[in-house]
ZAGU-442032 format. One line per field, with one value per atom (N, C-alpha, C): residue in three letters; atom name; z, x, y. Coordinates in steps of 0.001 Angstrom, whole numbers, plus 524288, in hexadecimal, padded with zeros to 5 digits. Atoms other than C-alpha are relative to their C-alpha. Example, Ala and Ser with C-alpha at 12.3 -4.5 7.8 and 13.67 -1.06 7.14 Angstrom:
residues 2
residuo <- ALA_ALA_ALA_SER_SER_SER
atomo <- N_CA_C_N_CA_C
pz <- 80000_81E78_80000_7FFC4_81BE4_802DA
px <- 8037A_8300C_80384_7FCCC_83566_7FCFE
py <- 7FB5A_7EE6C_804B0_7FB5A_7FBDC_80442
end
This chain:
residues 158
residuo <- MET_MET_MET_ALA_ALA_ALA_PHE_PHE_PHE_CYS_CYS_CYS_GLY_GLY_GLY_PRO_PRO_PRO_GLN_GLN_GLN_TRP_TRP_TRP_ALA_ALA_ALA_HIS_HIS_HIS_ALA_ALA_ALA_GLY_GLY_GLY_PRO_PRO_PRO_VAL_VAL_VAL_CYS_CYS_CYS_PRO_PRO_PRO_GLY_GLY_GLY_LEU_LEU_LEU_GLU_GLU_GLU_SER_SER_SER_ARG_ARG_ARG_ARG_ARG_ARG_VAL_VAL_VAL_LEU_LEU_LEU_GLN_GLN_GLN_LEU_LEU_LEU_HIS_HIS_HIS_ALA_ALA_ALA_SER_SER_SER_GLN_GLN_GLN_SER_SER_SER_SER_SER_SER_LYS_LYS_LYS_PRO_PRO_PRO_GLN_GLN_GLN_ALA_ALA_ALA_CYS_CYS_CYS_ASP_ASP_ASP_LEU_LEU_LEU_LYS_LYS_LYS_GLY_GLY_GLY_LEU_LEU_LEU_ALA_ALA_ALA_LYS_LYS_LYS_LEU_LEU_LEU_PRO_PRO_PRO_ALA_ALA_ALA_LYS_LYS_LYS_GLU_GLU_GLU_ILE_ILE_ILE_VAL_VAL_VAL_ALA_ALA_ALA_THR_THR_THR_LEU_LEU_LEU_PRO_PRO_PRO_ALA_ALA_ALA_ALA_ALA_ALA_LEU_LEU_LEU_GLY_GLY_GLY_LEU_LEU_LEU_ALA_ALA_ALA_GLY_GLY_GLY_GLU_GLU_GLU_HIS_HIS_HIS_ARG_ARG_ARG_TRP_TRP_TRP_ARG_ARG_ARG_GLY_GLY_GLY_VAL_VAL_VAL_SER_SER_SER_LEU_LEU_LEU_ARG_ARG_ARG_TYR_TYR_TYR_LEU_LEU_LEU_VAL_VAL_VAL_GLU_GLU_GLU_GLN_GLN_GLN_MET_MET_MET_GLY_GLY_GLY_GLY_GLY_GLY_GLY_GLY_GLY_GLU_GLU_GLU_ARG_ARG_ARG_SER_SER_SER_GLN_GLN_GLN_ILE_ILE_ILE_LEU_LEU_LEU_LEU_LEU_LEU_THR_THR_THR_ALA_ALA_ALA_LEU_LEU_LEU_ASN_ASN_ASN_ASP_ASP_ASP_TYR_TYR_TYR_ALA_ALA_ALA_ILE_ILE_ILE_GLU_GLU_GLU_ILE_ILE_ILE_PRO_PRO_PRO_TRP_TRP_TRP_SER_SER_SER_ASP_ASP_ASP_LEU_LEU_LEU_VAL_VAL_VAL_ARG_ARG_ARG_PHE_PHE_PHE_ASP_ASP_ASP_PRO_PRO_PRO_ILE_ILE_ILE_LEU_LEU_LEU_ALA_ALA_ALA_TYR_TYR_TYR_SER_SER_SER_ARG_ARG_ARG_ASP_ASP_ASP_GLY_GLY_GLY_GLU_GLU_GLU_HIS_HIS_HIS_ILE_ILE_ILE_SER_SER_SER_ILE_ILE_ILE_ARG_ARG_ARG_ASP_ASP_ASP_LYS_LYS_LYS_GLY_GLY_GLY_PRO_PRO_PRO_LEU_LEU_LEU_ILE_ILE_ILE_LEU_LEU_LEU_ILE_ILE_ILE_TYR_TYR_TYR_PRO_PRO_PRO_PHE_PHE_PHE_GLY_GLY_GLY_THR_THR_THR_HIS_HIS_HIS_PRO_PRO_PRO_GLN_GLN_GLN_LEU_LEU_LEU_GLN_GLN_GLN_GLY_GLY_GLY_GLN_GLN_GLN_ASP_ASP_ASP_TYR_TYR_TYR_ILE_ILE_ILE_ASN_ASN_ASN_ARG_ARG_ARG_SER_SER_SER_ILE_ILE_ILE_TRP_TRP_TRP_GLN_GLN_GLN_VAL_VAL_VAL_HIS_HIS_HIS_ALA_ALA_ALA_VAL_VAL_VAL_ALA_ALA_ALA_LEU_LEU_LEU_ARG_ARG_ARG
atomo <- N_CA_C_N_CA_C_N_CA_C_N_CA_C_N_CA_C_N_CA_C_N_CA_C_N_CA_C_N_CA_C_N_CA_C_N_CA_C_N_CA_C_N_CA_C_N_CA_C_N_CA_C_N_CA_C_N_CA_C_N_CA_C_N_CA_C_N_CA_C_N_CA_C_N_CA_C_N_CA_C_N_CA_C_N_CA_C_N_CA_C_N_CA_C_N_CA_C_N_CA_C_N_CA_C_N_CA_C_N_CA_C_N_CA_C_N_CA_C_N_CA_C_N_CA_C_N_CA_C_N_CA_C_N_CA_C_N_CA_C_N_CA_C_N_CA_C_N_CA_C_N_CA_C_N_CA_C_N_CA_C_N_CA_C_N_CA_C_N_CA_C_N_CA_C_N_CA_C_N_CA_C_N_CA_C_N_CA_C_N_CA_C_N_CA_C_N_CA_C_N_CA_C_N_CA_C_N_CA_C_N_CA_C_N_CA_C_N_CA_C_N_CA_C_N_CA_C_N_CA_C_N_CA_C_N_CA_C_N_CA_C_N_CA_C_N_CA_C_N_CA_C_N_CA_C_N_CA_C_N_CA_C_N_CA_C_N_CA_C_N_CA_C_N_CA_C_N_CA_C_N_CA_C_N_CA_C_N_CA_C_N_CA_C_N_CA_C_N_CA_C_N_CA_C_N_CA_C_N_CA_C_N_CA_C_N_CA_C_N_CA_C_N_CA_C_N_CA_C_N_CA_C_N_CA_C_N_CA_C_N_CA_C_N_CA_C_N_CA_C_N_CA_C_N_CA_C_N_CA_C_N_CA_C_N_CA_C_N_CA_C_N_CA_C_N_CA_C_N_CA_C_N_CA_C_N_CA_C_N_CA_C_N_CA_C_N_CA_C_N_CA_C_N_CA_C_N_CA_C_N_CA_C_N_CA_C_N_CA_C_N_CA_C_N_CA_C_N_CA_C_N_CA_C_N_CA_C_N_CA_C_N_CA_C_N_CA_C_N_CA_C_N_CA_C_N_CA_C_N_CA_C_N_CA_C_N_CA_C_N_CA_C_N_CA_C_N_CA_C_N_CA_C_N_CA_C_N_CA_C_N_CA_C_N_CA_C_N_CA_C_N_CA_C_N_CA_C_N_CA_C_N_CA_C_N_CA_C_N_CA_C_N_CA_C_N_CA_C_N_CA_C_N_CA_C_N_CA_C_N_CA_C_N_CA_C_N_CA_C_N_CA_C
pz <- 800D3_82F13_80439_7FC02_839CF_7FD6E_8022B_83716_80400_7FCA1_83CA3_8006E_7FF53_841B6_7FC23_8039C_83A15_8009F_7FFD0_83684_7FC4A_80409_82BF8_801F3_7FE09_8345C_80332_7FC5C_83CB9_7FD76_80266_8339C_7FA76_8056C_825D6_7FC88_803BC_819A9_8006F_80006_81876_7FC25_80402_80BF1_80001_80042_80BDF_7FAE7_8045A_80253_7FA9E_80552_7F4E9_7FC52_80390_7EB18_7FA50_80556_7DF31_7FF9B_80111_7D98E_80478_7FBE1_7E3CE_7FE0E_80157_7E3DB_803DD_7FC01_7F039_802F7_7FCB3_7F74E_80501_7FAED_805CA_8022E_7FDD6_80B59_8057F_7FAA1_81A33_801B7_7FEEE_81AE1_7FBAE_80411_8123F_800C8_7FEEF_818E8_7FFCE_8000B_81885_7FA6D_80514_80D4F_7FE99_80177_805AA_7FF91_80068_80581_7FB49_804A0_7F932_80136_7FF8F_7F869_7FA89_804CF_7ED85_8013B_7FF21_7EB9D_80380_7FCB3_7F1DC_805B8_7FAA5_7FE07_8023D_7FE2A_7FEFB_80110_7FF53_7FD6B_804E0_7FB34_80936_804EA_7FB92_811EF_80107_7FEE9_818BC_7FBDF_8043E_80E02_801FB_7FEDA_80E5A_7FAC7_804C3_80454_800C4_80027_800C0_7FB08_80482_7F7CA_7FF69_800A9_7F1FF_7FA44_80505_7E658_800C3_7FF66_7E4A4_7FD7D_8028E_7E151_7FA32_805AB_7D294_7FE59_8015F_7D276_7FFEC_7FFE5_7D520_7FB39_804FA_7C832_80054_7FF70_7CD4F_8014E_7FF58_7CB41_80279_7FDCB_7D2B1_80560_7FADC_7DFB1_7FF52_80045_7E1FF_8057D_7FB1E_7ECA2_7FFD3_7FFAF_7F02B_8047F_7FBE3_7F7EE_80058_7FF39_7FDD3_805B4_7FAA8_809FA_80209_7FD89_81353_80002_7FFE5_8119F_805A8_7FA79_8205F_801D7_7FE86_82243_7FDE7_80242_818EA_802E4_7FD5C_81F5B_80577_7FAC2_82CE7_7FFD6_80081_8286E_7FEA1_80151_8233B_8049D_7FB6F_830B2_80048_80020_82D62_8039E_7FCAB_83508_7FF29_800A2_8377B_7FEF5_800FC_836A6_7FAC5_804FE_82998_7FB95_804F8_81CAD_7FC56_80347_81335_7FA5A_80566_80504_7FC5A_80400_7F9D7_7FACA_8050D_7EC85_7FBC5_80476_7DF6C_7FC13_80410_7D3B6_7FCD5_802F7_7CD07_80374_7FC28_7D91E_802AA_7FCF5_7DDC2_80599_7FA78_7EC8F_8031F_7FCA6_7F71B_80595_7FA6C_805D1_801FE_7FDBF_80CDB_805E1_7FA61_81A70_8033E_7FC67_825B8_80165_7FE99_828F1_7FC08_803EB_81C10_80133_7FEDE_82014_80493_7FB5D_82D2B_7FECA_800E8_82863_7FBAC_80495_81B29_7FEAB_800FA_81AD9_7FA32_80597_80C20_7FF2D_8013C_805A7_7FB42_8049F_7FC36_7FCFE_802B8_7F2D1_7FBD8_80404_7EA82_7FC9D_80385_7E4DB_7FFD7_800E2_7DF4B_7FDD9_80195_7DE40_7FF3E_7FFFF_7E0F2_7FC34_803D7_7D66B_8017E_7FF2D_7D7C7_7FC67_802E5_7D2F2_7FC9F_8038E_7C6ED_80046_80039_7C53B_7FC95_80392_7B9FA_802C5_7FD16_7C383_8054C_7FB68_7CDC8_80455_7FC24_7D4C2_7FF94_7FD40_7D976_80570_7FAD5_7E60B_7FFAB_7FFDC_7E86F_80580_7FAC7_7F522_7FF93_80035_7F739_8055E_7FB57_8014C_7FFC2_8000B_80572_7FE76_801E4_7FD05_80103_7FF60_7FE76_80584_7FA99_80D3B_802A6_7FDC2_80F8B_7FBD9_803FC_80779_7FF7B_8003D_80B06_7FC8A_80354_8030D_7FA44_80561_7F696_7FEBC_800D8_7F85F_7FD06_80359_7EF9B_802EF_7FD06_7FA87_8000A_7FFBA_7FBA8_7FA9C_8055E_7ED08_7FE9B_8010F_7EBFF_802EA_7FCEB_7F691_7FE11_80222_7EF23_7FB8F_803AD_7E87C_7FDA6_8028E_7DE81_7FE10_801A8_7D939_8043F_7FB8A_7E6D1_7FFA5_7FFFB_7E730_804D0_7FB55_7F3EC_8045D_7FB2E_801D6_80342_7FCF0_809B7_804E6_7FB12_817BE_800C3_7FEFC_81B60_8057C
px <- 800C2_82619_7FC51_8035C_82069_7FC64_803D5_81445_7FEA0_801C0_810AC_7FA19_805A1_802FF_7FD67_802CF_7F86F_80186_7FE4B_7FCAE_7FD00_802B0_7F33A_7FE26_80247_7EC7A_803DA_7FC80_7F83F_804DD_7FB21_803C7_7FEF3_80065_80684_7FE0E_801DD_8034E_802F7_7FD83_80630_80489_7FBEE_80DD1_8020C_7FDC8_81736_7FE75_801A3_81411_7FFAF_800F7_80EBA_80392_7FC48_819A6_7FF0C_800EC_8152F_7FA7E_8053A_8096E_7FE14_80275_80044_7FF30_800E1_8000C_7FC55_80331_7F830_7FCD9_80378_7EC95_7FF0F_80125_7EB21_7FB18_804F8_7DD5D_7FF7E_80045_7DD9D_7FA69_8058F_7CED4_7FCF0_80340_7C37A_7FF57_800D3_7C2B1_80507_7FB1F_7D11F_801E0_7FDC3_7D86D_80427_7FC0A_7E063_80567_7FA9C_7EF22_80288_7FD62_7F743_805A0_7FA8D_80433_80242_7FD31_80E2D_80410_7FC2A_818D1_80478_7FBC7_82323_7FE5E_801F2_81AC6_7FF9B_80059_8181A_8056D_7FAAF_826A3_802A3_7FDCC_82978_7FDEC_8022F_8211C_80352_7FCF6_82707_7FEDA_8008F_82975_800B9_7FF96_82829_8009A_7FF58_82C5E_7FDE7_801C8_82645_80245_7FE23_82D0D_7FC4B_803F1_822DE_7FF0C_80229_81E25_7FA21_805A4_80FFA_7FD1F_80326_8052E_7FF51_80052_80426_7FB4B_804C3_7F66B_800D9_7FEF6_7FC68_80303_7FD9D_803BB_80548_7FAC7_8111E_803CB_7FCD2_81A00_8054A_7FAC6_82682_8001F_7FF32_82BFB_80195_7FEDF_82C63_800D5_7FF29_830FF_7FC6E_803E2_825A2_8016A_7FEDF_827C7_7FB4F_80463_81D27_7FF3A_8015C_8167D_7FC06_8039C_80F94_7FA81_80563_800E5_7FE55_80150_7FFBF_80209_7FDCC_808BD_7FC95_80352_8008E_7FAD8_80519_7F3C5_8007A_7FF52_7F909_8011F_7FEEA_7FE3A_7FB10_804FF_7F09D_7FC3A_80363_7EAEB_7FCDE_802DF_7E606_8024B_7FE62_7E6F6_7FC80_802C0_7E086_7FA25_805A2_7D2C3_7FEF0_8009D_7D527_7FEC4_800A0_7CFFF_803DC_7FBDD_7DB4C_7FEB2_8019E_7D77F_8042C_7FC4F_7E14B_7FD2B_80289_7DCE9_8041E_7FC73_7E3B5_7FE32_8013A_7E41D_7FB2A_80497_7D995_7FB27_80437_7D0C1_7FF1E_80035_7D2F4_80156_7FF0A_7D23C_7FFBF_7FFD0_7D562_800CF_7FF39_7D43C_80447_7FBB1_7E083_7FF05_800F9_7DE29_804BD_7FBD8_7E60D_8036D_7FD06_7EA06_80453_7FBDA_7F1AA_804A3_7FBD9_7F952_8034A_7FD3E_7FCDA_802FB_7FDB6_7FF9A_80417_7FC9D_80610_802F8_7FD89_809B7_80120_7FF1E_807A5_801D3_7FE18_80DF2_7FD3A_801C6_808F1_80502_7FAFB_8144A_7FFF8_7FF40_81950_804BE_7FBBE_8253A_8007B_7FF04_8285E_80587_7FA8D_8368E_802D0_7FD4C_83AE5_7FDE5_8023E_8326E_7FA60_8057D_825C9_7FCA0_8038C_81A19_7FC75_80341_81364_7FA59_80588_804A8_7FF68_80032_806B8_80192_7FE2C_80D9B_7FD52_8035D_802BE_8012B_7FEAA_80812_7FC79_7FB14_80ABA_80033_8001B_80659_7FD1B_8026D_80334_80091_7FFD2_7FFD4_80288_7FD09_809B8_80009_7FFB6_80868_80513_7FB46_81437_7FEB7_801DE_80FC2_803CC_7FC26_81C72_8008A_7FF35_81C1E_7FB0C_804F6_80DCE_7FCEB_802AF_80839_7FA2D_805A0_7FA31_7FEBD_800E4_7FBF3_7FF22_800DF_7FAFD_7FA33_805A1_7EC2A_7FDB9_8027B_7E2EF_7FEAB_80143_7DEE3_8048F_7FB6B_7ECBD_801B5_7FEDD_7EED7_7FC6F_803B6_7E28E_80174_7FE8D_7E7CA_80502_7FB27_7F48D_7FEA5_8020E_7EEA8_80478_7FC05_7F6DA_7FDA0_80189_7F657_7FCD2_802AA_7F21A_8008B_7FFC0_7EE8E_7FD62_8028D_7E6D8_7FFDA_800B5_7E6CA_7FC11_80417_7DA91_7FEE5_801A8_7D6BD_7FA3C_80596_7C890_7FEC6
py <- 7FA80_7F789_80205_7FDAB_7FFFD_803ED_7FC68_807E2_8041C_7FBBE_814F7_7FFAB_7FFED_816F1_8039F_7FCAC_81DE7_805BA_7FA97_82B98_80388_7FD01_82FFE_80549_7FB22_83A36_80335_7FD62_83DB8_8024A_7FE48_83F75_801D2_7FE56_843C4_7FB9C_803E8_83C3C_7FAD7_8051E_82DBD_80007_7FF93_83027_80595_7FABB_83B9E_802AF_7FCA6_846CA_7FD9A_801D0_843E8_80303_7FD89_84699_7FE89_801C9_83EFC_7FDC2_80211_837D0_7FC8E_8031F_83242_7FA72_80578_8236B_7FD54_80277_820D4_8040A_7FCDB_826DC_7FCF6_80259_82418_80285_7FE27_82541_7FDC0_801DF_8245D_7FEFA_800D3_82575_802A8_7FDA9_82941_805D9_7FA72_83679_80338_7FD09_83A1B_800F8_7FEB1_84050_7FBED_803D7_8363C_80283_7FE37_83750_7FD63_8020E_8359A_7FE94_801A8_82E5B_7FF48_8012F_82DF4_7FBCD_8041F_823BF_801CF_7FE00_82C78_7FFFC_7FFFC_82E10_7FA87_80564_81F80_7FDBF_801FB_81CA2_80234_7FDC5_82562_7FD54_802DF_81CB2_7FB24_804BE_810CB_7FBD3_803C8_806D4_7FA6F_80592_7F826_7FD37_80310_7EE0E_7FA7F_8056A_7E118_7FDA6_802EF_7D767_7FB6D_8040B_7CE81_7FEC5_80198_7C6DD_80021_7FF5D_7CABF_7FB71_80408_7C104_80146_7FF52_7BEF3_8034D_7FD14_7C4D4_805E8_7FA5E_7D244_801D6_7FE9C_7D1D0_802A9_7FDBB_7D5F0_7FB92_804B0_7CA2D_8012D_7FFB8_7C7BA_80272_7FDB5_7CBE2_805B4_7FA63_7DA8A_80227_7FD22_7E3CB_804C8_7FBD2_7ECB8_8039B_7FC29_7F937_803AC_7FC82_80183_80138_7FE90_8063F_7FC06_803A2_7FD1F_8025B_7FE16_7FE5A_800F8_7FF2B_7FCF4_80551_7FAF2_80896_80470_7FBE4_810DF_80077_7FFFC_80CE4_80251_7FDDB_80FDD_805DC_7FA70_81D0B_80310_7FD91_81FF3_7FFEF_80050_81CFD_7FB08_804E7_80F6C_7FBF1_8044E_802EB_7FB4E_804F9_7F5DC_80084_7FF4A_7FB7A_802AA_7FD4A_80226_7FC33_802A7_7FD79_802A8_7FDE6_7FF23_7FEA5_800BE_80107_80223_7FE56_8017F_80017_7FF60_80644_800AA_7FFCB_80483_8041C_7FC27_80D99_7FE84_801BA_8054B_7FF78_8000A_806E0_7FABF_804D4_7F8DD_80179_7FECB_7F996_7FAF6_8049A_7EFC3_801BD_7FEF5_7EFF2_7FC64_802F0_7EBAE_7FFA0_80084_7E60F_801A7_7FE72_7EBA3_7FB46_804B1_7DDA2_7FEE3_800A5_7DD23_80389_7FC41_7E931_7FE2E_801E2_7E32D_7FAF9_8052E_7D56D_7FFEF_80068_7D7C8_8050D_7FAF1_7E654_800EE_7FEFE_7E822_8059F_7FAC4_7F3D7_8022B_7FD35_7FDE7_80141_7FFB3_7FC01_8043A_7FBFD_80735_7FED2_80191_8004D_7FA18_8058D_7F2FF_7FF92_800BD_7EEEF_80530_7FAF9_7FCE3_80408_7FC64_8034A_8014E_7FEA1_80ADD_7FCAD_80369_80321_80362_7FCE9_808BE_7FE18_80186_80898_7FB2D_8047C_7FF15_7FAEF_8048F_7F5E0_7FF64_80096_7F69B_803E8_7FC09_80297_804BD_7FF1B_80C59_7FD82_80273_80577_7FACF_8052E_7F728_7FDCF_80253_7F042_7FA9A_804DC_7E568_7FD6B_8034C_7DA9C_7FCD9_8033F_7D261_7FA5D_80509_7C6EF_7FB8E_80428_7BF47_7FDE9_801AF_7BE76_7FDFE_801BE_7BB1B_7FCEF_80324_7AFB2_80136_7FEF0_7B36E_804BE_7FB71_7BFEA_7FE85_801BF_7B7C6_7FF70_80086_7B752_80496_7FC0F_7BEF4_80506_7FB45_7C852_803D2_7FC94_7CD8D_801D9_7FE53_7CDC8_80493_7FBC1_7D639_804FD_7FB64_7DF51_80296_7FDC7_7E17D_803BF_7FC27_7ED32_80333_7FCD5_7F46B_80519_7FAB4_80253_802BE_7FD9B_806A5_805E8_7FA47_81505_8025E_7FDDD_81646_7FC00_8030A_81139_80306_7FD77_8142A_7FCDE_8026C_81163_80133_7FF48_80F75_7FE19
end
């Protein structure tokens, strides 16, 4: 997948117009106004799929087809890059920093569907960070399990 360069300050919004309930806040910096995204807007962005069986600790048994937007793509569209601190926050205020090296090496996705269906809050949605666990054995480690944050509602760059 090819990525466009940072466009936050130069072009329109990362997510096309807000038509329904906001599911994600994008914070390009502490001084900029956050941008809201809904599921329709996220679905209009370049999509990527990962088929994977997640580690048992994540509580989602079996192999699933995850579809979403590359976190690297989102970060780059927000103006971020290798010097950015990337912070994802869940609905319960759990927050985790995702290293830029993960985005380059593994290209995790912010998934909005599992097996063709939107992910409900009850099922760890509406957004969950999914790594390609099946293709990289080192992703079975606790660090990556901890980074597979679910119920994501905000992405911030620092």
